[in-house]
C-alpha atoms as one frame of an Amber mdcrd trajectory, in Angstrom:
protein
 -86.892  41.649  11.393 -84.691  39.567   9.399 -86.142  36.340   9.494 -89.038
  38.277   7.238 -86.475  39.570   4.892 -86.693  36.982   2.343 -90.560  36.882
   1.887 -90.358  40.685   1.862 -87.857  40.566  -0.774 -89.863  38.262  -2.977
 -93.445  39.995  -2.360 -92.810  43.715  -1.663 -91.076  45.879  -3.849 -91.552
  48.997  -1.468 -89.324  46.644   0.951 -86.313  47.536  -1.132 -86.385  51.258
   0.024 -85.316  49.941   3.398 -82.526  47.681   1.666 -81.063  50.492  -0.141
 -80.059  52.221   2.978 -79.102  49.491   5.193 -75.521  48.941   6.059 -73.267
  46.257   4.461 -72.821  44.676   7.441 -76.695  43.956   7.647 -76.858  42.589
   4.073 -73.712  40.342   4.493 -75.893  38.763   7.575 -78.735  38.569   5.161
 -76.531  36.901   2.730 -75.034  34.262   5.509 -78.626  34.066   6.408 -79.776
  32.970   3.168 -76.509  30.820   3.466 -77.739  28.575   6.279 -81.405  28.244
   4.842 -79.576  26.934   1.470 -77.019  24.615   3.341 -79.992  23.121   5.391
 -82.297  22.235   2.239 -78.803  20.927   0.967 -78.479  18.548   3.998 -82.095
  17.495   3.343 -81.528  16.700  -0.272 -78.478  14.612   1.107 -81.111  12.650
   3.357 -83.235  12.200   0.966 -81.644  11.822  -2.462 -77.893  11.043  -1.732
 -77.430   9.194   1.435 -80.093   6.264  -0.117 -77.906   5.828  -3.038 -74.884
   5.046  -0.844 -76.371   3.442   1.456 -77.585   0.874  -1.183 -73.896   0.716
  -2.381 -72.754  -0.091   1.097 -75.235  -3.132   1.096 -74.240  -4.358  -2.031
 -70.551  -4.422  -1.231 -71.628  -6.056   2.199 -73.455  -8.950  -0.131 -71.139
  -9.114  -3.144 -67.826  -8.430  -2.500 -65.551 -11.277  -0.847 -63.797 -10.982
   2.035 -60.405  -9.281   1.280 -57.296  -9.735   3.378 -53.986  -7.016   3.299
 -50.973  -8.856   4.305 -47.620  -7.999   3.848 -48.273  -5.765   1.014 -50.381
  -8.486  -0.917 -54.166  -8.849  -1.131 -56.176 -12.192  -0.936 -59.375 -13.773
  -0.632 -60.279 -16.649   0.855 -60.453 -18.897  -2.383 -58.486 -16.308  -4.431
 -60.982 -17.311  -7.471 -61.439 -14.479  -9.727 -64.728 -13.029  -9.655 -66.440
  -9.681 -11.118 -68.436  -7.655  -9.042 -70.895  -5.293 -10.784 -72.568  -2.631
  -9.182 -76.719  -3.350  -9.438 -77.648  -0.028 -10.726 -74.694   1.425 -12.322
 -73.513  -1.534 -14.449 -70.484   0.553 -15.880 -69.017   0.550 -12.231 -67.574
  -3.132 -12.233 -64.452  -4.365 -10.218 -62.583  -7.518 -11.205 -61.045  -8.941
  -8.456 -58.337 -11.793  -9.304 -55.520 -11.770  -6.516 -53.461 -14.839  -8.505
 -52.798 -12.522 -11.219 -49.263 -11.052 -11.510 -49.376  -9.566 -14.984 -50.123
  -5.838 -15.402 -53.214  -5.014 -15.991 -53.909  -2.879 -19.546 -56.704  -0.427
 -20.554 -57.569  -3.256 -23.202 -57.966  -5.807 -20.327 -60.814  -3.646 -18.666
 -62.332  -2.781 -21.659 -62.359  -6.271 -22.239 -63.808  -7.174 -18.659 -66.269
  -4.311 -19.035 -64.678  -2.951 -15.752 -63.637   0.241 -14.463 -61.121  -1.328
 -11.866 -59.033  -4.390 -11.356 -57.639  -5.571  -8.141 -54.673  -8.140  -8.492
 -52.853  -9.575  -5.364 -49.697  -6.793  -5.869 -51.812  -3.790  -7.149 -54.969
  -1.842  -8.001 -55.801  -0.968 -11.895 -58.338   2.099 -12.408 -59.420   3.273
 -15.228 -59.382   6.992 -15.833 -61.161   9.111 -18.232 -59.587   9.085 -21.489
 -58.320   5.601 -21.386 -55.413   5.851 -19.043 -55.022   3.251 -16.388 -53.577
   4.463 -13.051 -51.867   1.334 -11.021 -51.741   1.783  -6.934 -48.868  -0.467
  -5.791 -49.709  -2.384  -2.796 -45.776  -3.233  -2.012 -45.272   0.181  -1.354
 -48.221   0.994   1.552 -45.868   1.685   4.705 -47.779  -1.099   7.041 -46.784
  -4.224   8.514 -50.719  -4.579  10.072 -52.898  -7.272   8.663 -56.333  -5.606
   7.111 -59.697  -7.562   6.353 -61.905  -5.886   3.975 -65.479  -7.800   4.912
 -69.301  -7.183   5.461 -68.065  -5.630   8.822 -65.897  -3.610   7.633 -68.108
  -2.330   5.057 -70.945  -1.328   7.841 -68.574   0.337  10.093 -67.644   2.551
   7.173 -71.120   3.161   6.059 -71.746   4.248   9.850 -68.943   6.663  10.415
 -69.505   7.995   6.696 -73.279   8.879   7.928 -71.785  10.694  10.961 -69.759
  12.953   8.953 -71.999  13.310   5.957 -74.351  15.756   7.110 -71.905  17.839
   8.982 -69.643  18.318   6.237 -72.375  18.464   3.574 -73.653  21.635   5.573
 -70.365  22.947   6.163 -69.248  22.494   2.115 -72.780  24.007   1.260 -72.372
  27.224   3.171 -68.873  27.951   2.025 -69.550  27.415  -1.612 -73.017  29.216
  -1.346 -71.137  32.302   0.340 -68.551  32.500  -2.511 -71.008  31.683  -4.976
 -73.627  34.484  -4.203 -70.975  36.856  -3.528 -69.555  37.186  -6.967 -73.253
  36.831  -8.156 -74.129  39.929  -6.249 -70.922  41.752  -7.866 -71.998  40.568
 -10.875 -75.560  42.226 -10.668 -74.196  45.287  -8.964 -72.628  45.676 -12.809
 -75.886  45.386 -13.832 -77.736  47.605 -11.181 -75.170  50.226 -12.240 -76.488
  50.033 -15.722 -80.125  50.249 -14.758 -78.933  53.221 -12.341 -77.772  55.481
 -15.246 -80.851  54.385 -17.416 -83.193  54.944 -14.726 -81.246  58.270 -13.727
 -81.786  57.209  -9.936 -78.537  58.520  -8.685 -77.468  55.688  -6.058 -74.155
  55.149  -4.982 -72.537  51.593  -5.218 -72.999  50.337  -1.915 -77.131  50.719
  -1.985 -76.930  48.954  -5.817 -75.036  46.184  -3.703 -77.184  45.650  -1.293
 -80.315  46.050  -3.882 -78.494  43.253  -5.981 -77.854  40.583  -2.932 -81.554
  41.049  -1.838 -82.911  40.683  -5.619 -81.738  37.122  -6.144 -83.592  36.038
  -3.158 -86.606  34.498  -5.460 -83.818  32.734  -7.745 -82.325  31.062  -4.326
 -85.671  30.190  -3.281 -86.177  28.362  -6.589 -82.751  26.680  -6.544 -84.004
  25.292  -2.993 -86.997  23.863  -4.499 -85.049  22.087  -7.178 -82.637  20.432
  -4.866 -86.092  19.039  -2.993 -87.881  18.319  -6.221 -85.321  17.554  -8.913
 -86.278  18.590 -12.534 -84.582  19.780 -15.483 -86.061  23.621 -16.066 -84.845
  24.871 -19.341 -82.255  27.580 -19.778 -82.387  28.027 -16.124 -79.195  30.131
 -15.696 -80.809  32.907 -18.419 -84.098  32.682 -16.327 -82.368  33.640 -13.056
 -80.182  36.569 -14.987 -83.652  37.555 -16.078 -85.781  37.456 -12.635 -82.814
  39.137 -11.157 -82.685  41.698 -13.154 -86.279  42.531 -13.369 -86.220  42.774
  -9.475 -83.114  45.166  -9.742 -85.283  47.248 -12.347 -87.784  47.446 -10.604
 -86.409  48.334  -6.960 -84.106  51.104  -8.562 -87.042  52.506 -10.468 -88.932
  52.664  -7.207 -86.057  54.529  -5.804 -85.354  56.923  -8.544 -86.547  60.674
  -7.858 -89.864  61.631  -9.484 -89.612  63.365 -13.039 -89.631  67.010 -12.713
 -93.486  68.525 -12.942 -93.631  71.392 -15.975 -94.066  74.602 -14.940 -97.845
  76.331 -14.343
């Protein structure tokens, strides 16, 4: 039963005898099953660790940013006074709103204001990595509608984002997981070929590929745990490679033919 394969893959080297002789189709099905489990954990991670920060940011936008009206290619606020809006947790994230300014904004101006963006009546200036300033000219926006960015807008935006965040996160996590682990499985298949030669097991590539997929189960379980309980593990990549290689070594040794017995 494939539902119990992750447990058996971690706890039983004898189980790898069954893995070695199964079809590639079942191995890919198992990998997809792990992908679903990983994606579920990632979705929980989004809910518990990412969404609260996003929600806090939207609440900050609601209460701190003045209502901004976009009409006829220009931005304006009720008072048009210059204000600096700074994120309460990430002080490096700050936006200067000065809709009466007509002069272009340079990197020097943004550095003096200790801001990452500057909104004028006619453009938005964003400081890029490396000190380059990217300008977005509002006069080139092809719309004649008047739009208001106020507290109601940010609440609706947060509600819409929450509706798509989890399904989009699940789908993205599954796609990345499948591509990532397929490449990793091919890599570990090469290691399995080396172990197979050293152990003189005489296994073909397909059984070795099957073993390489299942041998990663413990590592995937650890990666899921680290998503839910964020922690810094020194040399994690190296430890994962070592753990997977040990499983491959034990599994291939288990499948190796017994050494010939000396003649009586």
